[in-house]
Steps between C-alpha positions, in 0.01 A plus 500: 500500500414165345385175660791251510427125492766231458453320171460153646217621723276620217369151425462409868295797626176365345531212749451735797237389748580748779631853551672602824551866582704696748302786658741788558633643176275275288142549618564812706746788477642520854767762435313747718391253768745229604802675354420824682415310821855356497662841456273680748535234769880509468486878547251487787699232682827689461353822638261372767676181616867565433476870590659634185419851389308504170754672272473289183295224343664166580352275234341582164249269323736436206767372742266218602572334165845400628337284770261343252788418267698346788232229545327386814297815562158401372366617839506879512501487879824293487640756260412781743661307786819460298509870414440601863773255609756680284395840637518372860844350433633821349383690805665246731827550311506879460265631768383746235235748608307553174364306207717690249819376664361145512412509131850619407664230712621184324374262382253663264176320417648388168811359670295328772254336262780391267663324795169332578462392137844335501432319827142396435383145443271531195308185597347629823341816637771592748560865423447625853728235652774594254453869577520443876820295466652762272417780743634317804831440324538880476484544878731457801363308803401823679342636183303178465351555845394851402356364176306223676337757726408733214369252239146420610363265235149479643472880510619533140239250376227668706584838348482346152162349567358815659624716213370269229163425659437836661219578739243340268651160419774420753274296726338300218839431340715433808269458796589812697418870505776748413705608802760736352377609156145615446485635146338367183627160392753496216305213339263768370779626274508182294390495136353212304718390205313193375196524274293196596330500162838385365520183715530187283250213529696291752493480883701782661694478827727718711852459635577797720707615794194667647318349795158348441327806643710739288423287192128509574521880521685510165248275325213708629668821387578353154148349477644155429335304784295281262769460236771394746340304789682453834547128445742594219720725717843430643586774746744580781273307732586176319847529663708452189641801318631584159754428360449154653373274221260332740274802472413400142471137609236613747324692221490176300360303792222756539417552132585156354640641174724332248640807326509840668650842448616702800509878451715716731705818489821443698814284469374281783186424298709358219725320749188338647423342162858375463504362854166327444653296220761367745240421767397143573150444362525762226490232229125472524445847348681749287531865605630771273598848613408848382615838626314827453697822502237721662682492835735771629794350309308547178651457158854546638471144640428343161863420417559340841195276458604402149847407625342297781318288243149622575258332259246780456552874554205737458482879531191460720259230617216590260721463194586149613139413590373618164748274323408200722127560452540507123726191502273292721185590309657362181578155641 
């Protein structure tokens, strides 16, 4: 698969004075960490909190792509909450006893996420709010009462954090010791994608949905602590989320660039670039957008990104970095 760059960008890329990277799907392969946390927490919650018998897998990793395409689910904990909300709503409606019956019950994940996509505001990160409203509209008043009692948002997030951090890292990441899950943290399943020898000779920053502590763990694991210093990070702790264009505005305020490239792997990453251009204050710096296809969607997403107008599409981050390094060395 070839590197795609829009023709009018070829003469502008030598002007780059900053590179901004997403973490998940760009620096690290998280298909066996965050993605599996989402699926396993949904299953655990359904069995241990909702009391369903474990007769079938409720959510598969590939079905998560529907949420990512719907927009507003940059936070994997919000995505998990939305998935659990649908399961809890289905149970309130049908009083099903097992996970197989819940999975077969309408709407399917594809139908649910397509509804979210149609209703989503692409300018803001409101995926969970949209999911909650959609779920509540499915329920009668009495079913809503059952749903409210069964959808424990704090417990869902705690399960996510305990499963991701595990016995070793939960306290350092989230400030508490695991209470319900005591196995090895799923973060240990992550794999480094980025070859730091390929980084071009410009300052590098991060724009990520991870918390600051999760980002610190990722940079330590990827051995990029020196190359990407914390003062160049925009994380969940900065209280503005992709696809809100103000995330890139905050990157500019921290890094003081004039021409930057943001590299992500999801539709919301490209939407963030588009939204930045409509954000007050964006005139002081240009930001272009690149998408790498090393995420779970892979090459099958290429056509959708082309149709969306994405300026650069690369098969993987290192192919893009090698091109940028060669381009910037020639200027």
